C-alpha positions as CSV (number, residue, x, y, z in Angstrom):
1,M,6.5,18.2,34.0
2,F,7.4,20.9,31.8
3,F,3.8,20.2,30.3
4,G,2.1,19.9,33.4
5,K,3.7,23.3,34.5
6,I,2.2,25.2,31.0
7,A,-1.1,23.4,31.8
8,R,-1.1,24.8,35.3
9,D,-0.2,28.4,34.4
10,R,-2.8,28.4,31.6
11,S,-5.4,27.1,34.1
12,G,-4.3,29.4,36.7
13,V,-4.4,32.6,34.1
14,R,-7.8,31.4,33.0
15,R,-9.2,31.7,36.8
16,V,-7.7,35.2,37.3
17,S,-9.3,36.4,34.2
18,A,-12.6,35.1,35.5
19,L,-12.4,37.0,38.9
20,L,-11.1,40.0,37.2
21,V,-14.6,40.2,34.8
22,T,-16.4,39.6,37.8
23,A,-15.1,42.5,39.9
24,L,-15.5,44.7,36.9
25,V,-18.8,43.3,36.7
26,A,-19.9,44.3,40.4
27,A,-18.2,47.8,40.1
28,G,-20.4,48.6,36.8
29,V,-17.4,49.0,34.6
30,A,-18.2,45.8,32.3
31,G,-21.8,47.0,32.4
32,A,-21.1,50.6,31.6
33,Q,-22.4,50.4,27.8
34,T,-25.6,48.3,28.0
35,T,-27.0,49.5,24.4
36,P,-25.5,48.0,21.3
37,T,-24.0,50.8,18.9
38,K,-24.0,51.3,15.2
39,A,-20.7,49.7,15.0
40,D,-21.8,46.6,17.0
41,A,-25.0,46.2,14.8
42,G,-22.6,46.2,11.6
43,R,-20.5,43.6,13.1
44,A,-23.2,41.3,14.0
45,A,-24.8,41.5,10.6
46,Q,-21.5,40.3,8.8
47,P,-21.6,37.0,7.6
48,P,-19.2,34.4,9.0
49,T,-15.8,33.8,7.3
50,A,-16.2,31.7,4.5
51,Q,-14.1,28.2,4.9
52,P,-11.5,27.6,2.0
53,A,-12.5,25.4,-0.6
54,P,-10.6,21.6,-0.2
55,C,-8.0,22.5,-3.1
56,Q,-7.5,25.9,-1.6
57,E,-6.4,25.0,2.2
58,T,-3.2,25.8,3.4
59,L,-1.2,22.6,4.4
60,T,-1.6,23.6,8.1
61,E,-5.6,23.5,7.4
62,L,-5.3,19.9,5.4
63,Y,-3.2,18.7,7.9
64,Q,-5.6,19.4,10.6
65,R,-8.5,18.1,8.6
66,L,-6.9,14.7,7.6
67,A,-4.7,13.7,10.4
68,P,-7.9,12.4,12.6
69,S,-8.5,10.0,9.7
70,V,-5.1,8.7,9.7
71,V,-4.1,6.0,12.6
72,L,-1.4,4.2,14.0
73,I,-1.1,0.2,13.2
74,T,1.0,-2.0,15.9
75,A,0.9,-5.6,14.8
76,S,2.6,-8.8,16.7
77,S,3.1,-12.3,15.4
78,V,4.3,-15.5,16.8
79,N,6.8,-17.8,14.5
80,P,6.8,-21.0,16.4
81,Y,9.7,-22.0,14.4
82,D,12.0,-19.7,15.0
83,M,12.8,-20.0,19.2
84,D,15.1,-16.9,19.2
85,H,12.9,-14.5,17.7
86,R,9.2,-15.8,18.3
87,I,7.4,-13.0,18.7
88,Q,8.0,-10.0,16.1
89,R,6.7,-6.8,16.8
90,V,5.7,-4.2,14.0
91,S,4.0,-1.0,13.4
92,G,2.8,0.9,10.6
93,S,0.2,3.4,9.1
94,G,-3.5,3.3,8.0
95,F,-6.8,5.5,7.2
96,I,-10.1,4.9,8.2
97,I,-12.4,4.9,4.9
98,D,-15.7,4.3,6.7
99,K,-17.6,5.4,9.7
100,S,-18.4,1.8,10.7
101,G,-14.4,1.3,11.5
102,L,-13.0,0.2,8.2
103,I,-9.2,1.1,7.8
104,I,-7.1,0.5,4.7
105,T,-3.5,-0.5,5.4
106,N,-0.5,-2.7,3.4
107,A,-1.0,-6.4,3.6
108,H,2.8,-6.4,4.7
109,V,1.9,-5.0,7.8
110,A,-1.4,-6.4,8.9
111,F,-1.4,-9.9,7.0
112,G,-0.6,-13.1,9.5
113,R,-0.3,-11.1,12.0
114,Q,-2.2,-12.6,15.5
115,I,-2.5,-9.1,17.3
116,L,-3.6,-6.1,15.7
117,T,-4.0,-2.6,17.8
118,V,-5.1,0.6,15.9
119,T,-4.5,4.1,18.0
120,L,-6.3,6.6,16.7
121,D,-5.4,10.6,16.3
122,N,-6.9,11.6,19.8
123,G,-5.0,8.7,21.4
124,V,-7.2,6.0,21.9
125,S,-6.5,2.8,21.3
126,L,-8.6,-0.3,20.0
127,P,-8.2,-3.7,18.9
128,A,-8.4,-4.4,15.3
129,Q,-10.0,-7.2,13.3
130,M,-8.5,-8.4,10.0
131,I,-11.1,-8.3,7.5
132,G,-9.4,-9.2,3.7
133,A,-5.9,-9.2,2.4
134,D,-4.2,-9.2,-0.8
135,P,-0.6,-9.7,0.0
136,V,0.2,-9.6,-4.0
137,F,-1.0,-6.3,-4.5
138,D,-0.2,-5.1,-0.7
139,I,-3.7,-4.3,0.2
140,A,-5.4,-5.5,3.7
141,V,-8.7,-4.1,5.4
142,I,-9.2,-4.3,9.0
143,R,-12.0,-2.9,11.5
144,I,-12.2,-1.4,14.4
145,P,-15.4,-1.0,16.9
146,M,-17.5,1.9,16.3
147,P,-16.8,4.7,19.1
148,S,-19.6,5.1,21.4
149,K,-20.0,8.9,21.0
150,G,-19.5,10.4,18.0
151,D,-18.6,9.5,14.4
152,L,-15.3,8.2,13.1
153,P,-13.6,11.0,10.4
154,V,-13.2,9.3,7.1
155,A,-10.4,9.8,4.1
156,I,-11.8,10.1,0.8
157,L,-10.5,7.7,-2.2
158,A,-8.9,9.9,-5.2
159,D,-9.3,9.6,-9.0
160,S,-6.0,8.0,-9.1
161,D,-6.1,7.8,-13.0
162,A,-6.1,11.7,-12.7
163,I,-3.0,11.7,-11.2
164,E,-0.1,13.1,-13.3
165,V,3.5,13.7,-13.2
166,G,4.1,17.3,-11.5
167,H,1.1,17.3,-9.1
168,D,1.8,18.2,-5.4
169,V,1.3,15.0,-2.9
170,F,1.5,14.7,0.9
171,A,2.7,11.6,3.0
172,L,0.8,11.2,6.2
173,G,1.6,8.6,8.8
174,N,4.0,7.6,11.4
175,P,7.6,7.1,10.3
176,M,10.1,5.9,12.3
177,G,7.4,6.1,15.5
178,L,7.1,10.0,14.6
179,N,3.0,10.2,14.9
180,Q,1.2,12.1,12.4
181,T,4.1,13.2,10.4
182,L,3.6,15.1,7.1
183,T,5.8,15.2,4.3
184,R,5.7,17.1,1.1
185,G,6.6,16.2,-2.7
186,I,5.6,15.8,-5.9
187,V,4.4,12.9,-8.4
188,S,7.7,11.5,-9.8
189,A,6.0,8.8,-12.4
190,V,3.3,7.0,-13.0
191,N,2.4,3.2,-13.9
192,R,5.5,2.3,-12.5
193,V,6.3,-1.2,-11.8
194,L,8.9,-2.5,-9.4
195,P,11.1,-5.0,-10.6
196,G,10.7,-8.9,-8.9
197,T,7.4,-8.2,-7.5
198,N,4.4,-10.6,-7.8
199,F,2.0,-10.7,-10.8
200,S,4.2,-7.6,-11.9
201,L,2.2,-7.4,-15.1
202,T,-0.8,-5.9,-13.4
203,E,0.8,-3.6,-10.4
204,P,1.1,0.0,-11.7
205,L,2.6,2.3,-9.1
206,I,2.6,6.1,-8.1
207,Q,6.0,7.3,-7.5
208,T,7.1,10.0,-5.5
209,D,9.8,12.1,-3.8
210,A,7.9,13.0,-0.9
211,A,9.8,11.5,2.2
212,I,8.4,7.8,3.1
213,N,10.3,5.6,5.9
214,P,9.6,2.9,7.7
215,G,6.0,3.5,9.6
216,N,4.6,5.0,6.6
217,S,3.5,1.7,5.2
218,G,-0.2,1.9,4.9
219,G,-0.9,5.6,4.9
220,P,-2.1,7.6,2.5
221,L,-0.5,9.6,-0.4
222,L,-2.5,12.8,-0.3
223,T,-3.5,15.1,-3.5
224,R,-3.4,19.0,-3.1
225,C,-7.4,18.6,-2.6
226,G,-7.2,16.4,0.5
227,E,-8.2,13.0,-1.0
228,V,-6.0,9.8,-0.8
229,A,-4.1,9.6,-4.2
230,G,-2.5,5.9,-3.1
231,I,-1.4,3.7,-0.3
232,N,2.3,4.4,0.5
233,T,4.1,0.9,0.4
234,A,7.9,1.0,-0.7
235,V,10.9,2.9,-1.3
236,V,14.4,2.1,-2.9
237,P,16.3,1.9,-0.1
238,D,19.6,2.9,-1.6
239,A,18.1,6.1,-3.0
240,Q,16.9,9.3,-1.8
241,N,13.3,9.8,-1.8
242,I,12.1,7.2,-4.2
243,G,9.3,6.0,-3.3
244,F,5.9,4.2,-4.5
245,A,2.0,4.1,-3.6
246,V,-0.5,1.6,-4.6
247,P,-2.9,3.7,-6.6
248,A,-6.4,4.8,-5.5
249,N,-8.1,2.9,-8.2
250,L,-6.8,-0.4,-7.6
251,V,-7.8,-0.3,-4.2
252,K,-11.4,0.7,-5.2
253,L,-10.9,-2.4,-7.6
254,V,-10.0,-5.1,-5.2
255,L,-11.9,-3.6,-2.0
256,P,-15.3,-5.5,-2.9
257,A,-13.6,-9.1,-3.1
258,L,-11.6,-8.5,-0.1
259,L,-14.8,-7.2,1.8
260,R,-16.9,-10.4,0.5
261,D,-14.5,-13.2,0.4
262,G,-11.5,-11.8,2.6
263,R,-9.0,-12.8,-0.3
264,L,-8.6,-11.8,-3.9
265,M,-8.7,-14.6,-5.8
266,R,-6.5,-15.0,-8.9
267,T,-5.8,-18.1,-11.3
268,W,-2.1,-20.1,-10.8
269,V,-0.2,-21.7,-13.3
270,G,2.8,-21.7,-10.9
271,V,6.0,-20.6,-13.0
272,Q,8.4,-18.1,-12.4
273,G,10.4,-16.8,-15.7
274,Q,11.0,-13.7,-18.2
275,F,11.0,-13.2,-21.6
276,V,13.9,-14.2,-24.1
277,A,15.3,-11.1,-25.3
278,P,17.1,-10.9,-28.6
279,A,19.8,-9.7,-26.7
280,L,20.3,-13.1,-25.0
281,K,19.9,-15.0,-28.2
282,Q,22.9,-13.1,-29.9
283,L,24.9,-13.2,-26.6
284,L,24.5,-16.9,-26.1
285,R,24.7,-18.0,-29.6
286,V,22.2,-20.6,-29.1
287,P,18.8,-21.8,-30.7
288,L,16.7,-20.1,-28.2
289,V,13.0,-19.1,-29.5
290,D,10.8,-16.1,-28.6
291,G,8.5,-17.1,-25.7
292,F,8.8,-17.0,-21.6
293,L,11.7,-18.9,-20.3
294,V,10.9,-20.7,-17.7
295,E,13.2,-20.7,-14.7
296,A,11.3,-22.0,-11.8
297,V,8.3,-24.3,-11.4
298,E,6.6,-23.7,-7.9
299,P,6.1,-26.9,-5.7
300,G,2.5,-28.2,-5.8
301,S,1.6,-26.0,-8.8
302,P,-0.4,-27.2,-12.0
303,A,2.6,-26.5,-14.0
304,E,4.8,-28.9,-11.6
305,R,1.9,-31.7,-12.2
306,A,1.7,-31.4,-15.6
307,G,5.7,-32.0,-16.1
308,I,6.9,-28.6,-17.1
309,H,10.9,-28.1,-16.5
310,D,12.5,-25.2,-14.9
311,G,15.9,-24.1,-15.3
312,E,19.0,-26.5,-14.4
313,F,21.9,-24.0,-14.5
314,E,22.7,-20.6,-13.7
315,M,24.3,-17.6,-15.5
316,T,25.0,-14.3,-14.7
317,I,24.9,-11.5,-17.5
318,S,25.6,-7.9,-16.4
319,G,25.0,-8.7,-12.8
320,Q,21.4,-10.3,-13.2
321,P,21.1,-14.1,-12.6
322,L,19.5,-16.2,-15.2
323,L,18.3,-20.1,-15.0
324,L,18.7,-21.9,-18.4
325,G,17.7,-24.8,-19.8
326,G,13.9,-24.9,-19.0
327,D,11.3,-25.1,-21.2
328,I,10.2,-21.9,-23.2
329,I,6.2,-21.3,-23.4
330,T,5.6,-20.1,-26.8
331,E,1.9,-20.3,-26.9
332,L,-1.0,-20.4,-24.4
333,N,-4.8,-21.7,-25.3
334,G,-3.5,-21.0,-29.2
335,V,-2.1,-17.3,-28.2
336,K,1.6,-16.5,-29.1
337,I,3.6,-15.8,-25.9
338,S,6.3,-13.6,-27.1
339,E,6.1,-10.2,-24.9
340,P,4.5,-9.0,-21.8
341,D,1.4,-7.6,-23.4
342,S,0.5,-10.8,-24.9
343,L,0.8,-12.8,-21.7
344,S,-1.2,-10.4,-20.1
345,K,-4.2,-10.4,-22.1
346,V,-4.1,-14.2,-21.8
347,L,-3.9,-14.1,-18.2
348,Q,-6.8,-11.4,-17.7
349,V,-9.4,-13.9,-19.4
350,L,-8.1,-16.7,-17.5
351,R,-10.2,-18.3,-14.8
352,I,-10.1,-20.6,-11.7
353,G,-10.8,-24.2,-13.2
354,D,-10.2,-23.3,-16.8
355,K,-8.2,-25.6,-19.0
356,V,-4.7,-24.4,-20.2
357,H,-2.9,-25.7,-23.4
358,V,0.6,-24.9,-23.2
359,T,2.9,-25.2,-26.1
360,V,6.5,-25.1,-25.2
361,V,9.8,-25.6,-27.0
362,R,12.0,-28.5,-25.0
363,D,15.7,-29.0,-26.1
364,G,14.8,-27.4,-29.6
365,K,11.7,-29.5,-30.4
366,P,8.3,-28.8,-29.5
367,A,6.1,-30.1,-26.6
368,S,2.5,-29.8,-25.5
369,F,1.1,-30.2,-22.0
370,D,-2.6,-29.5,-20.5
371,L,-3.3,-28.4,-17.0
372,V,-6.2,-26.9,-15.3
373,A,-5.6,-23.2,-13.6
374,E,-6.0,-23.3,-9.9
375,E,-6.7,-20.5,-7.3
376,R,-3.3,-18.9,-6.3
377,P,-2.6,-20.1,-2.7
378,V,-0.4,-18.1,0.0
379,L,3.2,-18.9,-1.0
380,P,6.0,-18.3,1.1
381,M,7.1,-15.2,-0.7
382,D,3.7,-13.5,0.3
383,L,4.5,-13.7,4.2
384,P,5.2,-10.5,6.1
385,G,8.9,-10.0,5.7
386,R,9.6,-11.8,2.3
387,R,7.9,-9.1,0.1
388,V,10.5,-8.1,-2.6
389,G,10.5,-4.9,-3.7
390,S,11.7,-2.8,-0.8
391,S,8.9,-2.5,1.3
392,V,9.0,0.4,3.8
393,G,7.0,-0.2,6.7
394,A,6.7,-2.6,9.3
395,A,8.2,-5.4,7.4
396,A,11.7,-4.8,6.0
397,A,12.2,-6.9,2.7
398,T,14.8,-9.8,2.9
399,S,15.5,-12.3,0.3
400,G,13.1,-15.2,-0.8
401,G,10.8,-14.2,-3.3
402,P,12.0,-13.7,-7.4
403,S,14.7,-11.9,-8.4
404,K,14.7,-8.9,-10.5
405,G,12.9,-8.8,-13.6
406,V,11.4,-12.2,-13.1
407,I,7.3,-12.6,-13.7
408,V,5.3,-14.7,-11.7
409,F,1.6,-16.4,-12.7
């Protein structure tokens, strides 16, 4: 009612003004000055006001330019095994990266959903189609139909390697259902790795204190120049303004594979665990060797078929659960595995179908196994609602993934 009344009042004002000008013209008042003066000629000769450079825009100008490229994503999924809550409805954010209708968002917003709907800045709702998703990096690409008239506004991905601590950043999205909300902050840290995230050796994140809340997931973290520094993806729930974004350069890296194959194919051995720390050996006073302690072997994995053993009994040290009694991997293909960097180097060159010679220590004695690396399947921890690391958007984090500090490969 209130907005409708304002619209009618404003419409009425415009009609009165038009009638007044018509009356003045009829009376000869409006046409009293028919020849331009020197002052008028001077004003006409002035060049139009220059638009501010992108990095010099006010926040209002930056918001007005970029908000049309940010969208609201609503999704529904059906769980036939949960009779009490078969249908789950979620919402998040995204941003358009191509005029053909490509939209970037988080995998935990769109992956595994049966129905996807995108609402544009102008209020138009369109059905969306999943193009590709990688739940490990939490990146998804969806597509909406091109509009019959006009072009879709597009957001530009920044060079996230140039992002430094202290840079101004802005989160734009739909937190808590409040559409097109802009929040401001700085880059608090770069190259952050969330404990407990899958394949965490290669997932550096941007940390920010810009306010991020449920519904911001999938939306852009913007630079002062209005480019996308990253995708807002996670927060620490018990903290204030500790949020994380997937860097734009990582999006650029995986985007071709998502568009071509619909997924990012990575090698899979099927073990979870952590490295044996010197403090652990001193504390337990047992003959532990340097290497990767296997705490869990994933069902159906190459590691399980090869006969690698997982942990047998649990200990809690300083609040951190630890499974002991499993094999300790000391070498992969002849390369000593004693720290994350050495493991990362081996995994970077490993390809699907490659043979892997695994050397372990079991019960204090060396043993070796041969297996073939496979393509990593979709695991239960990848499904919406199971991602560890405090997802902030449509799917809240629950238990089910690896515990803090665990490496999965």
